[in-house]
C-alpha positions in Angstrom: 93.8 -3.6 168.9 91.4 -4.8 166.3 89.0 -7.6 167.4 88.2 -10.6 164.5 84.9 -11.0 164.1 84.3 -14.6 165.1 81.3 -17.1 163.7 79.0 -18.4 166.6 77.4 -21.2 166.2 73.6 -20.1 167.4 74.4 -17.0 164.9 74.2 -19.0 161.6 71.8 -18.0 159.0 68.6 -20.2 158.9 68.6 -20.7 155.5 72.2 -23.0 155.5 73.1 -25.8 157.6 75.8 -26.3 159.6 78.2 -28.0 157.3 77.8 -24.4 154.9 75.1 -26.3 152.6 71.9 -24.8 151.1 68.8 -25.6 152.4 66.5 -27.2 150.3 63.4 -25.1 150.7 61.1 -26.8 148.2 61.6 -30.1 150.3 61.5 -28.2 153.5 58.3 -26.4 152.7 56.4 -29.3 152.0 57.0 -31.4 154.7 56.1 -28.2 156.7 53.1 -28.0 155.1 52.1 -31.3 155.7 52.6 -31.2 159.7 55.7 -29.7 160.3 55.0 -26.4 160.8 56.0 -25.6 164.3 58.8 -28.5 163.9 61.8 -25.8 163.2 63.4 -27.9 160.6 65.7 -24.8 160.0 66.6 -24.3 163.6 69.0 -27.8 163.6 72.0 -27.9 164.9 73.4 -30.8 164.3 74.1 -31.5 167.5 72.9 -35.1 168.1 70.8 -34.9 171.1 67.4 -36.3 169.7 69.7 -39.1 168.5 71.0 -39.6 172.1 67.7 -39.8 173.7 66.4 -42.5 171.1 64.9 -45.7 172.2 64.8 -47.2 169.2 68.1 -46.0 167.9 69.6 -49.3 167.9 67.3 -50.9 165.2 67.1 -47.6 163.1 69.6 -47.1 159.9 69.4 -43.4 160.6 69.6 -41.4 163.5 66.7 -38.6 164.2 69.7 -36.1 163.4 70.7 -37.4 160.4 66.9 -37.7 158.7 66.3 -33.9 159.7 69.4 -33.3 158.0 68.6 -35.1 155.0 65.0 -33.3 154.9 67.1 -30.0 155.0 69.2 -31.2 152.3 66.3 -32.1 150.1 67.7 -35.7 150.0 64.3 -37.3 149.4 65.4 -40.8 148.1 67.7 -41.5 151.2 64.6 -39.9 153.8 62.1 -42.7 151.9 64.0 -45.7 151.5 65.2 -45.1 155.6 63.7 -47.4 158.0 63.5 -45.2 160.5 60.6 -43.8 159.5 58.7 -46.8 160.1 60.4 -47.4 163.5 60.0 -44.0 165.3 57.2 -44.5 168.0 56.3 -41.2 168.2 57.3 -41.1 172.2 59.1 -37.4 171.4 62.0 -38.5 173.7 64.2 -36.1 170.6 61.7 -33.2 170.6 61.6 -32.7 174.3 65.2 -32.9 174.8 66.3 -30.4 171.7 67.8 -27.5 172.7 66.5 -25.8 169.7 63.1 -26.5 169.8 63.4 -28.9 166.4 60.9 -31.3 166.8 61.7 -34.5 164.3 59.0 -36.3 165.4 56.2 -34.1 163.9 59.4 -34.0 160.7 59.2 -37.8 160.7 55.4 -38.4 161.1 54.8 -35.3 158.2 57.3 -37.4 156.1 55.8 -40.4 156.5 52.4 -38.7 155.4 54.4 -37.7 152.3 55.7 -40.9 151.5 52.2 -42.7 152.1 50.3 -40.5 149.9 53.1 -40.7 147.1 52.3 -44.6 147.2 55.2 -46.1 149.0 54.4 -49.3 150.0 56.1 -51.8 152.8 55.0 -53.9 155.4 54.7 -50.8 157.6 52.4 -48.9 155.8 50.5 -51.9 155.1 50.2 -52.7 158.8 49.7 -49.1 159.5 46.7 -49.3 157.1 45.1 -52.6 158.4 45.3 -50.4 161.7 43.3 -47.8 160.4 40.4 -49.7 158.6 40.2 -52.0 161.6 39.7 -48.5 163.9 37.5 -46.8 161.8 35.1 -50.0 161.7 35.2 -50.9 165.4 36.3 -47.9 166.9 38.3 -50.1 169.2 41.2 -52.3 167.9 40.6 -56.0 168.1 44.1 -57.6 167.9 43.3 -60.9 166.5 41.2 -59.5 164.0 44.5 -57.7 163.2 46.7 -60.1 163.2 44.6 -62.2 161.2 44.1 -59.6 158.9 48.2 -58.7 158.5 49.7 -62.0 158.8 46.9 -64.3 158.0 46.3 -67.9 160.1 50.1 -69.0 160.5 50.8 -65.5 161.9 48.0 -65.9 164.6 49.0 -69.7 165.4 52.6 -68.3 165.8 51.4 -65.9 168.5 48.4 -68.0 170.2 50.4 -68.9 173.2 51.0 -65.1 173.6 47.1 -64.0 172.9 46.0 -66.7 175.2 48.2 -65.3 177.9 47.2 -62.2 177.4 43.6 -62.8 177.7 44.3 -64.7 181.1 45.4 -62.0 182.6 42.9 -59.9 181.4 45.3 -58.2 179.2 43.7 -58.8 176.3 40.1 -60.0 175.3 39.2 -62.8 173.2 35.8 -60.8 171.9 35.6 -58.0 170.3 35.0 -54.8 172.5 32.2 -52.1 171.6 32.7 -48.0 171.5 30.7 -46.6 174.6 29.4 -43.8 172.4 29.5 -44.3 168.8 27.9 -41.2 167.9 31.0 -39.3 169.3 33.3 -41.5 167.4 32.0 -41.0 164.0 31.9 -37.6 165.0 35.2 -37.5 166.2 36.4 -39.7 163.0 34.8 -37.1 160.1 36.6 -34.1 162.2 40.2 -35.9 161.8 39.2 -36.6 158.1 38.7 -32.9 157.4 42.4 -32.1 158.8 
C-alpha cells in the first residue's frame, strides 16, 4: 500500500507564506537590514501566539501576527497606516512566546525606524522626537518639560493634579535631575548614534 506524501506544516518552504503567497523579499530585506536580522520573519506560521500574549491588543488595529503577515507580503501601506507600530510597548511578550523564534517586537521596531526615516509624521513620532531631544539634552527625562513641549500649557494644566500627587509621593521631581557622569553619557550617545 503506497503512502501519500502529506504536507506537514513545519515543512513549508521559507520563501512561501502559510497561505501559499510568495513573500515580498524586497520589503522583507529592508526590514531585516533595519534591525530585524534575528527576527526570523520568514519562519512565522501565523499561529497567533504572539497576539494572544500582547498586552495592548485591545487598542491595536492590527495584531502582531497580522503585522508580521503584512510585512511578509510587502503591504507597506497597510503596515505604515497601522496604529500598532506606535502602540507597541516593546514588552517582548510576543517574542518570548513565539514557538518558531520570530521576533515581532524587533519587526515592529525596524518598521518604525523605516517609517520615521521616510518622513511619516503623527503624534507618536512627534512625541518620540521630543522625548529623544530632551534625553539628549539632559541625560534624564524631566516630565514637566516633556509635557510642555508636547502638549503645551493646556496639557500641563490638565495633568497638574497628577503631577503634584506624583511629586508628593517622590515619584517625580519638580526640578530637573542631572546625569551623574555627563562624560560617560556623552560617549554612550555618540556610540548609539553610530549604529
